[in-house]
N, C-alpha and C positions, 0 to 999 in steps of 0.2 A: 473564432474568438482569440485563441492563442496558437501561434504557429512558429516553429523554428525550421529554418532551411539550411541544411548542411552546416550546422553550427560546430565550430572547432575552437578549442581553448586548451592551452597547456599551462599548468601551474607548477611551481617548483623550479628545479635546475633544468632549464630547457635543453641544455646540451648533454645532460646526463639522464638517460632513460630510467635508470634505477632510482633516481631521486626526483622524478617528475611524474605527473599524472595528466592525462589528456582526455577531453571529450572529443570524440572522433565522428564527424559527419552526422551529428544528431539531427534528424528530421522528424518532426512531430507535429500533429494537429490535434487540438483539443476544441471540441465544439462548444458553442455557447450554452450555458446552463448544465454542462456535463460535470460529473464527479469523476475525476481521472486520477488514477493511482500510479505513481512511479514505484515499482517493486524491484528489490535487488538486495543482495547481501551487503554487509558493511564494506565500504571502499569501492563500490561499483560506480560511483559518480553521481548518485542521486542528489545529494546536497549541493554539490558543485553546480549541477544543472539548475536547481531551484534558485540558488544565489545569482546565477547568471540571468535567469528570467526576471529576477527582482531588480537587476541593475547593479549588483555589487561587484561584478567582474567585467572587465573589458575583453570582448571576444577577439580571437585572432582572425577569424573569417566566418562568414555565414550571416544570417539575418534572423531577427526576432520581430514578430508582428503581434500586436495586441489590438483587438477591435479594428483590424485592417489598417492600423497605423504602424509604421516602422519605428520601433523604439530601441533599436540596437544600441544607439549611442545617447539615449535619453536618460537623464538623471532619475534615480529611483522615486523621488517625491512627485514626479510628473507622470508616473505610469499608472496611477490609480489602483494600486495593489495593496491588499491586506496581507501581511507576512508574519508568520510565526517561525522564528529561528529555533534551531535545535538547542541553543544554550539560553533561551528565554529572553535575555537582555532586558530584565526589569530594572527600573530606576531605583537604586538603593535608598535615595533620599526622600522618596515618596511612598505614602501608604498604598495599600492594594487598591483602594477606591481611586486614589490619585493616579495610579498607573493606568487603570481602566479608563478613567475620564480623559486621560491624554489621548487615548485612541479615538476619542470623539472629535478631535480637531480635524479639520479638512484643510487642504492647501488653500491659502489665501483667506482663511476664516479668521477675521479680526473683529473684536467687539466694538468697533467704531468705524465710521465712514468719513469721507471728506466733508459731507454736510454737517456731521456732528462736530468736526474740528472747527469749522467756520462758526457754528452756533455758539460753542463754548467760548471761543475767542471774543466774539462780539459781546457776550454776556459778562465778560471779565473774569470767568472762572479759569484758574491756572490749568494749563494743558496737562501737566504732569499729574495733578490731583485727579482730573477727570479720567485720564487714561488708567491710573492705578485703580480707581473705583470700578471702572468698566471691566478691567481684568479680573478683579475679585468677584464681581457679580457673574461674569461669564464662567469663571472657574466653578463657582457654586452651582450654577445651572448644569454644567457638565457632570459634576459629582452627583447631582440629583438624578440625572439620566443613567448614570453608571450603576446606581443601586439595584434596580430591577434586573439588570444583566447579571450581576453577581448572585442575586437570589436564584435566577434561572439555572445557574450552574453549581448551586450549592456552596457558594463562597461568601454569602452575606455575613457570616459570623467572623470572617477574616478581614472585613473592610478596613479596619483601622490598624491592622498590623503592618509591619515593614517586611520586605522580602527576606531579610536575614532570619526572620522568625518562622519561615514556612518550610515545609518538607519539599522534596524534589517534585513530587506529584502535584502538590498545591501550587508551586511556582509554575508548573507547566499549564495547569488549568487557568491561572490568572493571565498568563501570556496568551493563551488561546482566546479568552474573553476579550482581551484588549484588541486582538486582531479582528475579532468579529464585531466590535462595538460600532464601527462606522459603516457597517453593512456594505463592504466593498463589492464591486462587480466581479473582481478577480481575487481569489484567495489562494495563497501559497502556504501550505502547512508542512513543516519539516518534522516528521515523527511526532505528531501532536499528542499521542497518548502512550508513548513508550515508557514513561516514568511512573505510571499509575498501576494499581493492581488490576487483575483480570476483570473483576466485577465492575469496577469504575471505568475500565477501558470500554467494556461493552455499552455502558450507559452513555459515555461521551461519544462513542461512534454513532449511536442512535440519535443523539442530539445534533451532532454535526450533519448527519444525513437529513434530518428534519429541517434544520436551518437552511441547508443548501436547496432543498426542494421548495421551501416557503419563499425564499427571496430570489431563486433562480441564479444563485452565485456560481460562476465558473470556478471550479476548485481543482487544484492539483495537490495531492496528498502523498507525501513520501513515507514509505514504511518498508520493513523487511519481514513483517509478520503476515503469513498467508491468511490466517483466520481474520485478522484485522482488515485485510484487503477485501475478503469476501463479504464483509459486513457493509462496506460503503461504496465499492467501486461500480461505476457504470462500464468503464473500460480500463484496461491496464496496459502499461508498457513495462517490460522487464529489461533492466539494465545489467550489463556485465562488462567490466573492464572499459568503462567509458563509452560503450556503445549501447544502442537499443537493439536487442536481439529478437524481441517478439512483441507485437501489439495485438490486443484482441479483448474479447469479453472475459470475465473471470472464469467462465465455464470452459472457454477455449484454452486458456492458460492451464487450467486444472487438468483437463482431459487430453489435450493434444499439444504438449510442449514441443517447441521447434528445435530445441537443443538440449544437450545433457545438462547444461547449467540451469536452464529453466526447470527441467525435470527434477533435479536435486532440490531446487528451491521449494517445490510443491510437496516434497516428502511423500512420495507415492507408496513407500513400504516395500515394493518389489521392483527393483531397477537392476537390470542385467546389462553391463557395459561391455560391448564388443565380445560377447561370449555366446551369442545365439546364432546358429546357422539357419538361414531361411532358404526356402526353395518354392517355386511355383509349380503346383501340380494341376492336374485336370480338374480337381474339385476345389481349387482355391490356393491361397498362399498358406504355407505351413511353417512353423518355427520349431526347431529342435532345441529344447532347454537343456541345461546341464544334467547329465545322467541319462540322456536319451529320451526324455519325455517329449512328446510332440503335441503341439496345440495349433489350431487354425487361427488365422486372422483374415480380415477383409482384404481383397486383392489390391485396392488402391491405397493401402495403409503404408506407403513408402517402401513396400517390399518389391524389389525389382531384381530379376535374375536370381543368382545364387551367391552366397557368401555370408560373412558375419554381419551381425546387426546389434544395435542396442535396443532393448525392449523395456517398456514400462507396463506394469499391470497394477492398477490402484487396488489397495487392500480392501476397500469397501465394495469393489466390484466382483469379488470372489465369493461364491456361495458354498456353505458347508452342508453336505448331504450325508445321509447314512451310508455306511460302507457298501451296502447291497445295491444302491442306486447308481446306475452308470453315469447319468447326467440329468440335469433339470429338464432338458428337452433335447430334440435331435440336433439342434444347432450348437449345443454346448458339449464340451468334452469333460469327462470326469476323471480326475487324477487321484489314485489311491494315496493316502498319506496317514501319518500318525501324529497326533497332537503332542508336542513336546513342551510347550509353554502356554500359560494362560494368565492374562492380566485383567483384573476388573478395574475399569476406568470410570465408574459411575454410570453414566448413560450408555457407555459402550463397553464392549468386551473385545480385547485383542488376543488373537490366537496365533501361535507359530506352529505350523504343521510341516513335518519333514517327509518329502516324497521319496528321496533316496539319499545316498551319502553325499551327493553333490548339490542337491536342490532342496531348499526349504522356502516356504511361502508364508507371508504374514497376511492375516485376515482380520478385518474389523467388522463386528456385528453390533447391531442395536441389542439392547437387553431382551426385547420381545423376540427377535430372531434367534438369539442364543438359547432362550428357554425352550424353543421348539425341539431342539435336539439335545441341548445341554451337554456337549462333549467335555470330557475331563482330560487331564494329562494322561497320556497312554491310550486314549480312545482312537480306534481306527475309523477314518472318515473318507469321503470323496470330496475333492475340491472341484466345483463346477466353474468353468470360465467360458464366457461368450466371446466369439471372434471379434465383435466390435469393441470389446473392452481391452483388447491387446493392442497397444500402440507401439509401432516401430518408429524410433527416432532417427531422422535423416542425418547423414554424415557420420 
């Protein structure tokens, strides 16, 4: 449905690398009816790529295809795309219902035809009068259609306000409804829920996903929030410095980051950069953590030969056991530790346990898991880690 092939684009001072930014050989395929997320930190090139797909930037090289049509040099209005920009772009002279009603216009959608023109001319009705009347009637019909959309997203009470009387989150929701109004086959969303509170964000993400499933809309959603991505994404592409560094399902991005940049974005809790020595033994691949603690990992987990490695252990994959238990089972290793910090986060509890002077691990447990042992600051415990939960990052 949407495809980019070796897309390159430089903005800013082209001859000065410090004052320019580039998309570099971006190759991407989004299937029809897929909810695709572009994930990355601020300044990684997500918005620039989305604007380029929309037709707001002229590419230096490469190709953009939408529905098997080459649209690389096609004007935005002919691409059949619904677009939500990051800065909302609401019309200040129109009310909220007027802004949403505008989204119901389609290219070439006029409230009169050639036959109408000939008819009114023969009947002696002034053409300008007829056109003005039709414009008013058509605008009223579009406003009528916009009402239910505003109600669906909890904005009906704002219908007659102007954009300057709205909060940032309300403006963002109005801009989102306007982009959805025409039920486009392709929808580009640039951080559509970044300006709203957490509770509203979750509700809007749920509505977006339901809309996308109901109408089969091919959607590209830009965000930098990992939780937001997990709520909506079918697949994800992670961007860093103008390049796509990894593409996969949300679970692949979460559990098996391809680079350190992707790992840092997922906030794993336990990330050791170039400080782990690994070696292949007869019983598998082993890693030596700071302070001499050794743990196993699976053989094909990017562990080759001997040397230093970067390692990620997600905090939710570490189990907390009583001090007297060596491991949860034979496949797990138990590391003795002392709890030094504890934070109650509502549904979760986060613990920091120090294994030695050089090594401390962060663990996240559900409330029910925590209550089983209920360790306190100063408690001696064992941390159980399974080999498949130890991810070695290549490079």
